[in-house]
C-alpha positions in Angstrom: 28.3 56.2 -64.8 28.1 53.5 -62.2 24.7 54.7 -61.0 23.4 55.0 -64.5 24.2 51.4 -65.3 22.7 50.1 -61.8 19.5 52.0 -62.6 18.9 50.4 -66.0 19.5 46.9 -64.6 16.0 45.1 -64.5 15.3 42.1 -62.0 12.9 39.4 -62.7 9.2 40.0 -63.2 6.6 38.7 -61.1 5.4 36.4 -63.8 8.9 34.9 -64.3 9.3 34.4 -60.4 5.8 32.6 -60.4 6.5 30.4 -63.2 9.8 29.2 -61.5 7.9 28.6 -58.3 5.3 26.4 -60.2 8.0 24.3 -62.0 9.6 23.7 -58.5 6.3 22.7 -57.0 5.6 20.2 -59.9 9.1 18.8 -59.4 8.6 18.6 -55.7 5.3 16.6 -56.2 6.9 14.2 -58.2 9.7 13.5 -56.0 7.6 12.9 -53.1 5.3 10.5 -55.0 8.4 8.6 -56.1 9.9 8.7 -52.7 6.8 6.9 -51.4 6.8 4.4 -53.8 10.4 3.7 -53.2 9.7 3.3 -49.6 7.0 0.9 -50.0 9.2 -1.1 -52.3 12.1 -1.1 -49.8 9.6 -2.4 -47.0 8.5 -5.4 -49.4 12.1 -6.3 -50.2 12.9 -6.3 -46.4 9.8 -8.3 -45.9 11.0 -10.8 -48.6 14.3 -11.0 -47.0 12.8 -11.8 -43.6 10.8 -14.8 -45.0 14.0 -16.0 -46.6 15.5 -15.9 -43.2 12.6 -18.0 -41.9 12.9 -20.4 -44.7 16.6 -20.7 -44.0 16.0 -21.5 -40.3 13.2 -24.0 -41.6 15.6 -25.6 -43.9 18.2 -26.0 -40.9 15.6 -27.4 -38.7 14.6 -29.9 -41.2 18.3 -31.1 -41.7 18.5 -31.6 -38.0 15.0 -33.5 -38.0 16.3 -35.7 -40.9 19.4 -36.5 -39.1 17.7 -37.3 -35.7 15.0 -39.5 -37.6 17.4 -41.9 -39.5 17.1 -40.0 -42.7 13.3 -39.9 -42.5 12.0 -36.4 -44.0 9.3 -34.7 -41.9 6.0 -33.3 -43.4 5.2 -29.6 -42.8 3.2 -30.4 -39.5 6.0 -32.5 -38.1 8.6 -29.8 -39.2 6.7 -27.0 -37.5 6.5 -28.9 -34.5 10.0 -29.8 -34.2 11.1 -26.1 -35.1 9.1 -24.7 -32.1 9.0 -27.5 -29.5 11.8 -26.8 -27.0 10.6 -29.2 -24.5 10.5 -32.5 -26.5 13.4 -31.6 -28.9 15.4 -28.8 -27.2 15.7 -27.3 -30.6 13.7 -24.1 -31.1 14.3 -22.2 -34.4 12.9 -19.0 -33.0 11.0 -18.5 -36.2 9.4 -15.1 -35.8 12.1 -13.3 -34.0 14.1 -12.2 -37.1 14.3 -8.8 -35.8 12.5 -6.1 -33.9 11.4 -4.4 -37.2 9.4 -7.2 -38.5 5.8 -8.4 -37.6 5.7 -12.1 -38.8 3.1 -14.7 -38.5 3.7 -18.4 -39.3 1.1 -21.0 -39.4 1.4 -24.9 -39.8 -0.2 -26.6 -42.6 0.9 -27.8 -45.9 2.9 -25.7 -46.7 3.9 -23.8 -43.7 2.6 -20.4 -44.4 4.8 -17.2 -43.6 3.4 -13.7 -43.8 5.2 -10.3 -42.9 2.6 -7.7 -42.2 4.9 -4.8 -41.1 8.3 -3.6 -41.4 10.0 -1.0 -39.3 6.6 -0.2 -37.7 4.8 0.4 -41.0 2.2 -2.0 -42.4 3.1 -3.5 -45.6 -0.1 -3.2 -47.9 -1.6 -6.5 -48.1 1.4 -8.2 -46.2 4.1 -10.3 -48.0 3.5 -13.9 -48.0 5.7 -16.9 -48.4 5.5 -20.6 -48.2 7.7 -23.6 -47.1 7.0 -27.2 -47.8 8.6 -29.9 -45.7 10.5 -32.5 -47.7 7.9 -35.2 -46.6 4.9 -33.3 -48.0 3.4 -34.9 -51.3 
């Protein structure tokens, strides 16, 4: 009796198995695309965090400059010079060292421009720009 029941059991057909595999492949393709987008968004957000860190350091240096110069606010060029010149002021802000995972470039000008081009060794598409204007800028 048991042998008769086992002989009458049928498995999945080849078409059913192929249909399931196709559905799984489609779901995997969608998941991979979403994962790549999430990774890029995470790098952009990390870069924005690094820019915020640099701006915070520039703000701190700006406050030190104002205190050292009788309340006179620096323009962007003076602020940048004050932030990076250890010989004259003994006060480096170490602007580009916010972590080994970031490649940051900072250029003086009005305003000071900050750009993060790489996060975690992976280039950020187009880079992530930021600006910081000195309080003395027009």
